[in-house]
N, C-alpha and C positions, 0 to 999 in steps of 0.2 A: 504494500500500500504506500502511496505517496505520503511523505511526511506531513504534507499540508492538506491532505484529503479531507474535504468536508462535503458530505452528501446533501444534495438539495432535497428537502422534504416535498412530498406531493402537495399540491394546492397552494404553495407559497407564491405570492405575487412576484412578478418580474422585478419591479423596482427594489423590493426588499432583498431579493437574492443578489441583485447587482451590487447593493451596498455591502453584503457579506463578502462577495467575491473580491470587491475592491480592497476591503480590509485584509483579507487573506493574502492578496497579491502584494500588498505593501509589507506585510510581515515576512513573506517569502523573500522579497527583495532585500529587506534589511538583513535577514539571516544569510542569504547567499553573498551579500556584500560584506559580511563580517563586521557590520556596524552594530556592535553589541548594545550601546545605549539606545539606538533606534529600534532594536529588537524589543527592548522593554516597552518602549512607547507604542510600538505597533501591536504588541501582544495585548496591551490594555485597550487599544482601539478596537481590536477584533472582538474581545469579550463584550465591550460596551455596545458595539454594533449589533452583535447577536442578541444581546439582552433587550435592546430597543425593538428589534424585529419581533422577538417573542412577545414582548409586552403589547405591541401593536396587534399581533395576530390573535391574542387572547382577549381583544376588545377593551384593553385599558390604554392609558396614555402615560408616557414618561415625559414630563416637561423638559424643555431645553435646559432648564436650570437644575434639573435633578442630578445629584452627584453620582459618581460611578458606583459606589457601594450600594446606595439605595436602589439604583436601577437594576443591578444584578439581583438583589434580594427580591425585588418586585417580580422580576422574571421567574426566579426560582419558585416563588410562592404560587404564581399562576400555573406553572407547570406541575407542581406537586399535587394540586387538587384536581387535575384533569385525568379522567380515566383512560385506559388504553392498555395495549399489550405490554406486559412486563413492568407496568408501573407498580411500584411496591406498595402493597399493603404490608409486605414483609419489612419488619423494622430494621433488619440488617441492611437491606438494600437501600432503605431510606437513609440510613446512616452514611452509606457510601455516597449517595447523591448530595447529602449535606456536606460531606468532606470535600466534594468537588466544588461546591459553592465557596467553601473556606479558601481553597486554593485560588479560585478566581478572584475573590475580593482581596486576597493578599497581594495581587498584582499591582493594585493601586498605589500603596505605599512604596513599593519597590520602584515603580516608574517615577514617582514623585522625587525620590531621593537619588536615583541613579540614571533615569531614562531621559529621553528627549522630551521637549515640550516646555522646558523652563530655561531661561538664561542663567548661566552659572559662571562663577569667577574662577573655576578650575574644572578640568576634565574629570568626570567621575571615574572611579576605578571599578569597572564592570568586568568581573571575571567570567570565563566561559560557562562555568557551572551555573551562575546566577541567570545568565541569558537563556541557557538551555532549559532549566527548570521552569522559568517564567513562560517561555514559549510553549512548552509542553503542557503546562497547567492551563494556559489559554485554550489550546486546541482540545484538551480533554473536556473541559466544561462546555466549549462550543459544540463539540460533537454530540454530547449528551443533550444539550438544550435543543439543538436542531432536530434530533431524533424525536424528542418528546413533543415538540411543537408540531411535528408531522402527525402525531396521534390526535392532537387538538384539532387540527384542520381537517382531519378525516371525518369528523362529525359522526362518530360511531353510533349514537342512538338512532338518528334519522336514517343512517345507512342500513342499520339492522331492520328498522321498521319497514323501509322500502323493500328490503330483500325478502322478508317473510310474506309480503303481499304479492310477490311476483314469481312464485314457483321456483325459487332458488334451490339448487341441489342441496342435499342434506349436509355434505361435508363443508361446502362453502357457507351455508347458513350457520353451522356449528362454529366455524372460525369467526364469523362476524359476531355471533352471540358472545363468544369468549372475549373478543376484542372490545366489546362494549363495556366490559367490567361492570356488570349489573350492580353489584353491591356497592360500588363507589358512585353511582349515579344519585342525583337528588330523588326524593320520594316521588315527585310528580312524573319524573322520567321513567322510573321503575314501573309506575302504574300504567303509563302510556305504552311501554313495551309489552307489559302483560296483556293489556287489552288487545293489541295487535296479534299476539300469539294465540290468545284465547279465541278470538274470532276466526282466525284461519284454521286452527285446530278443530273447532266445532264444525267448521264448514267442510271438513274432510281432507284438509291438507296434512298428510301424514308426517311430513318433515317437521312441521310446526309442533306436532304432538311429540315426536321423538326428541327434538332438540329443546323445546321450551316447556313442555307440560310434564311428561313422564319423569324427567330428572327432578322437577320441583316436588313431585309426590314423595320421592325418596330422600331428597336433600334437606339440609337445614337452612335456617334463616340467614346464616352467613353467606351462603351461595345464592339463595333464592329468597330475598327479603319479603317481609309481610306485604309491602305495597305492591310488589310484583305479583304476588299471589292474589291480592285483591283485584288487580288488573286482569289476570287470567279468568277469574270468576265472572267479572263484569263482561269480558269479551265472549266467554262461552254462552252467557245468558242472552245478550242483546247484540244484534247485528249493528253495523255502522249506520244503517237506516232506522234504528230504533225498534226493530221487530224482534220477537222472541225466537231465538235460533237454536236453543238447546236441543240436542238430540238424545234419543234413548240410550245410545251407546256411550254418551258422555255424562249421563246422569251420575253414575258411580264415581267418576273422576271429579265431578262437581262437588259431591259430598265429601270426598277425600280431601280436596283442597280446602273446603269450608272448615272441616274439623281440624285441619292443620293450623288454623289461625288461633291466636289467643281468643278466649271466649268473648271478651268485650268487643273485639274487632269483628268477630263473626256475627254478633248480634247487630251491630251497626250496619254491616253489609246486608243482612237479611231484611232489616227495616227499610233500607234504601231500595233493595231489589223488589220487595213487596210493593212499594210505591211505584217503581218503574213499570212493573208488569201490569199494574192495575189499569193503566191507560194504553197498554200496548196490544198489538195483534200478533198472531203467530205467523212465522214464515211457512210457506208451503213446501219449499224444497231449497236445498243448497245446490247452486250451479245446475239446477235442473235435473239432478240425478239422485241426490240424497234427500229422501222425503222426510219431512218433519211431522211427526205424529204426536200431537199434544197429549192425548190420553195415555199413550205408551210412555211418554216422558214422565208424566206425573206419576204413573204407576211405578215406574222404575225408581223415582225419587222416594216414594213412600216405602218401597221395599228396603231402602237404605236408612229409614228413620231411626232404627235402633242404634245405629252408629253415631247419631247426633247426641251430643251431651245434654243432660237433663236441663241445664241452664237456659237453653234456647230451643229445646225440642218443640215446645208449643208454638213458638214463633216460626219454626221451620214448617210446621203443619199449616199454619196460616199462609205462609208463602206458597205452599203447594196448592192451597185452595184458590189463591189468586191466579196462579198459572192455569188451573182448571177452568176458572171463569173466563179467562182470556181465550181459552180454546173454543169457547162457544161463539166468539165473535168472528167476524169475517177475517180471512187471512190472505192479504194481498201477496202476490208473488214478488220475490226479490232475488236478484242475481247477486251473489256475494262477490267481493273483489277477487279477481283472478290472480 
């Protein structure tokens, strides 16, 4: 690998990358010209440039007057809270990324005391070791930051939601699911992803079931958080058009997910669901092939009643009655998203 190699992240804008390339080119020129004070100056310039690109990419601003250390720390903070492949929930990996930040911010004082950018009354004594370590610290942090900002720009949640609705292959869908780092997403995003998977799974998309539903039945809250489970339940129950789309084959899964919730959250979900279905009509079929049979669905749910905790078993029965009443109303056809 080229000593000065920095890989351009996907989706980064041309002007931002041009700034990074210019800073890298200047650092390379100083190194190859054996201008060691200039190496220190250009190492700081590279880190500051990458930090400003990161801050801009994550929707924040670093004012022109913001100092070097504050800009690097702001960039580090915005990257640390963004989900993506290999972003550490692991504390040891977080410690390494924090150490990389310490290396990067340490460049500022070295450049101030020995590098270019200040008029001096004597030539600073910059040894090769100082220049080498400073340059390598700048490149180390810059590579990490650029890789991480690539994850930010990939927009994993929306990418995953789009994929589950377009018949993506199972392996690709699983890769996108893992990349979205579900547990690190805000609650509202977890819910939205769950709704997308629940609707597609209930509609007969087997890949959505295998990637996003079945693992949640066996997994814990750390991997499949409560708000994601709530989203699955909402998606299984109601289509994007607001019609009841739960199928008989999914009724047992619905109850399994329901009972996996803390009791208070399950009660709230059932109260909301009972209200939602009281004004809704049933779907006739999913994609014109999977028929939705209200009586069979309600019967299947009632067969699962003994698995429902006593604390909300009566509420569950009331929910089933509302579904049964909705089945007596007209049921317009709806084509589920392909």
